[in-house]
N, C-alpha and C positions, 0 to 999 in steps of 0.2 A: 504494500500500500504506500502511495506517495503521501508524505506528510510535510506540511510547512513547519519549519522550526523557528521562524521569526520573520519580521518584516525588515528587509535589508535597507530600503530607502523609500523616500517619498520625493516626488519631483513636482514642484509647483510652478505654474506659469503666472507671471506678474505683468501688470500694465506699465509700471514705471520701475525699471531695473534699479536705478540709483536710490530711489526712495525705499524700495523693498530691501535692497542690499543693506542700507543703513539700519532699517528696522530689525531684520534678522541678524545683522552683524552685531547688534547689542543683545538681543534676546537669546540667541543660541549660545554664545559664550557664557551668559549668566546661567544657562541650564547645563553647562558643562561640555559644550561642543567646541571643537576647534576647526579651522578651515582645513578642508581636505584637498581641494583643488579649485582653481579659479580660471575663468576664461573671460573674454570681453563681454559676453552676454549671458553668463551662467556662473554660479558659485555653489559649492557644496561644503557642508560641515559634517563632522562625525563626532560621536562620543565614544567610539571604539566598538559600538554594537549596532547603532542605527545611523543612517545618513539622511540629511535633509538637503535637497537641492532647490534652488530657484533659478528660473531662466525667463527671459523676456518672451511674452506671448507674441504671436504673429500679429500683423496689422489688423486682420479681421477680428481676432480675439480681443484686441485692445479696444475695439469700438463698442463691444457689447458689455464688458465689465462682468464682474461676478455678483451673483445674488444668492443668498442662502435660500434654499428651496428649489433651486434649479437642479436638473439632473446632474449628478456628479458628486464630488466630495462634499459632505455636509460639514464636517469639522475633523480636526486632527487633535488627538489627546496625547499629551506627554505625561507618563506616569512618573510621579516624583516620590521621594523616599518617605515623606511624612506630611502631616497636616501643617506643621510649622513651615515646611518648604513651600507649601501652597500660599501661606500667609506672606512669606518672604517674596514670592513671585508677585503677588498682588501689590505689595509695597513697591517693588521694582517697576511694575507696569504703571502705577499711579505716578511715580517719579518721572517716568518717560512720557507721560501724557497719552498712553495707549487707551483706547476705548475698551472699557470693561462692560460686557453686556450682562453678565450674571456674576455678582461678587462671590468671594470665598464663603462657602456655606456647605452644609450637608444636604445634598440633593436627593439621595436615596439612602437606604439603611447602610451606614458606615461607608458612604461614598462622598468624599469631601473634594470640592473642585472650585476653580475660578475659570470663567469663560471670557475670552477677549477677541478682538479683531485685529487682523493684519492690515496694512495700508489699502489693500483691495477689498476689504470686508470679509475675508476668509476667517471663519470662526476657528479659534484655537482654544485649547483647554489644558490646564495643569490640574492633575487629579491624583488622588490617593484613595485606595479602597482597602478595607479590611483592617485598618490600624486599630480601631476601637475593639473589634472582635479579638484580634491577636493579643492585645493588652489584657483583656478580660480572661482569655485562655491562660496566659502566663500567670495571672493572679490566682486562678483556680489551681493550677499546677503547684504553685508555691504553697498554697493552703493545704493541698493533699500531702505534699512532702513534709510539711510541718506537723500534720496530724500523724503521719507514719512515724516520725521521730519520737513523738510523745508516747506512742504505743510501745515502742521498743525500749 
C-alpha cells in the first residue's frame, strides 16, 4: 500500500512578489524556517521537514486575486509546539500589522489557534491541539504513580 509520510512542501502563487516576499520573509523565520533557495520570481524556506515556496502568479492570475471560498486552498495551518507559541505568534502578527481574522482562542475541544491573512488574503493558521489533554494525562499518571508508592 502506498502511504504518504508527510507533506514535503506547499507552493503559493502571489500577486505582488516583493510584498509577499517581505511578509513571508518575516513570518517564516519567526516560525523557525530558513531560506532554502531563491530565484528572481520565487523563494523557498524550510524548517528541515517542510518547505514553503512563493512565486509570482501569471498575468491572468494576478487580475483575479484570491478569495476565501473559491475552489482551491482554503487555508494552511502551521502546527506549533504549545499554546504559548500561539500567543507569541499572535503578538508577532499584531506587531507586524498583519490582519488577524480569528484571534488566539480554543476553537474546538483542546484545539487552540490564531487565524490570519497573507498580503493576498490567503488564510493562514498557527495551531496546537491536544496540549490540555496531554497535560491532564500526565497528571493522572503522576497521581497513579504516587498512589502505587504509598501502597508499597
